[in-house]
N, C-alpha and C positions, 0 to 999 in steps of 0.2 A: 222037130230037132233044130231046123234053121231059125224058127221063131224064137226058140229059146236062146240060142246063141246070139241072134240080134238083141234080144231083151237084155241079155247080160252085158253086151257091148255098151248098149244105151245106158244102161244103170252105172257102168263103170265110168263113162263120160260125165255123167251128172254128178257122181260122187267126187271125181276128180275136180270138176269145176266148182263145186260147192266148198271142197276143202281149199282150194286157192282163193276163192272170194273171201272165205272166212279168216284168211291171214293177210289181206290187204290193209293198209295202214294210210289214212288220209289225215294230212295236217293242214289246218286252216291258219295261214300266216299273213299279218299285215306287213307289207314291205313299203316303208315310207320314202322310197327313192327309186328311180329308174334304175334298171339293171339289164344284164346281158346274160344269156345262156347261150354257149356255143357261138353262133353268129347271128342270133335274133334278139332284138331288143324288146324290153317288156317296160310298160309304164309303172309308176308306183300305184299300188293298190293292194286288195285282200286277194289272196291266191289260195286255192286248194292244190297241195302237192300229194299226189296218191302213187304209193308203191304198187306196181301192178302184177309183179311175179310172186307175190307172197313173201313171207319171211325168208330171207337169203340163208342158204346153208354155208358152211365153212368152205366147201368145195366150189361154190358159185363164183364166176369172174365177172358176170355182167347182170345188170338189172335194167328196169324200165321204170320210168316216173312219168306220170301225166301230170301237167302243169295247167291249170285252168284259173282264168280270173273270175271272180265270183260274180262280179256284175256285168259280164260280157259273154257273148257267145264264143264257142271254138275252145280247142284247147291243143297243147303241143305234147307229144310223146317223145321222151328223150330216153336214149340208151346211155347207161351209165357204167362206169367201172367200179367193181366192189373192191374194197380194200379193207384189211383187218384192223380192228380198233378194239380198245376196251369197251365193254357193255356200256351204253350210253345211259346216264341218268335222265336227262332231258332231252327231248327232241329239238332240233335246231337246223337252221340254214347257215351256212358260212360263206360270206362273200369276201372276195379280194378287190381292193380298190387299187386302180392303176391307170395312169394317163387321164384322169378325169372321169372315169366310168367305174362302175362296180359290176363284178362278174360273179355269178353264182358258182361256186367251186365244190361245195359239198352239202349233202343232205344226210343228217344223223338222226335216227329214229330211236327213241328211248328203248332200252331193253336189247336192240340188235348189237352184234358183235361185229358186223361189217357196216361201213359207211358207203354211201353212194357219191362216187366222184364224178363230177360233170366234166366232159371234154372242155377244154378252155380255148378261147380265142384271145388270151391275154396279149397285149402288145409285146413287141420284142423288147430286149434288154435295152437297145439304144433308144426305143420310143420311151421307155420309163425313164431312163436317164435324162431326157430331155423335158420330162414333165415335172413340175414343182412339187407334185404330191408322190408319196411313197405307198407301197402296198401295205394294207392292213386288213384284219379281219373284223367283220361286223356281224353280230348275231341279230337276227331278226326276231321279233317278239311273236312267240306262239300265242295265238288266240284260243283255239279250240282243238285240244287233241281228241281225234276220233280214231280209234283203233278197233278193228274186228279181228279178234284172235280166238 
């Protein structure tokens, strides 16, 4: 009886893991400029952005995204805030430019009704006012959409 219960638990964990893996989405994006996520700087290059917690549900409030530069070792996992949006037709990254730097602010994945918002370390209003540049949105070029649904 114990063996049957243990087998059922193991099978349940395997099915849950397989379902979550099947809903991950990975975007390969060429970012032609240096950028910042939170308080970490990233050089220009090609990156994989992978949604780790599967397709978000309407009741979800947080997400996780892994960021990995394609031609380098290591990656960073970032907790994001999920915010309602219209279903996205195209996957895209949205950057804000302020005080001479570009900050990743959103990740939108085609078909999702929630967008991933990154915690920002944008400069203060006073720092932006002293900067000759204004804030703007920049869409990065999507190279390879890879989605497992």
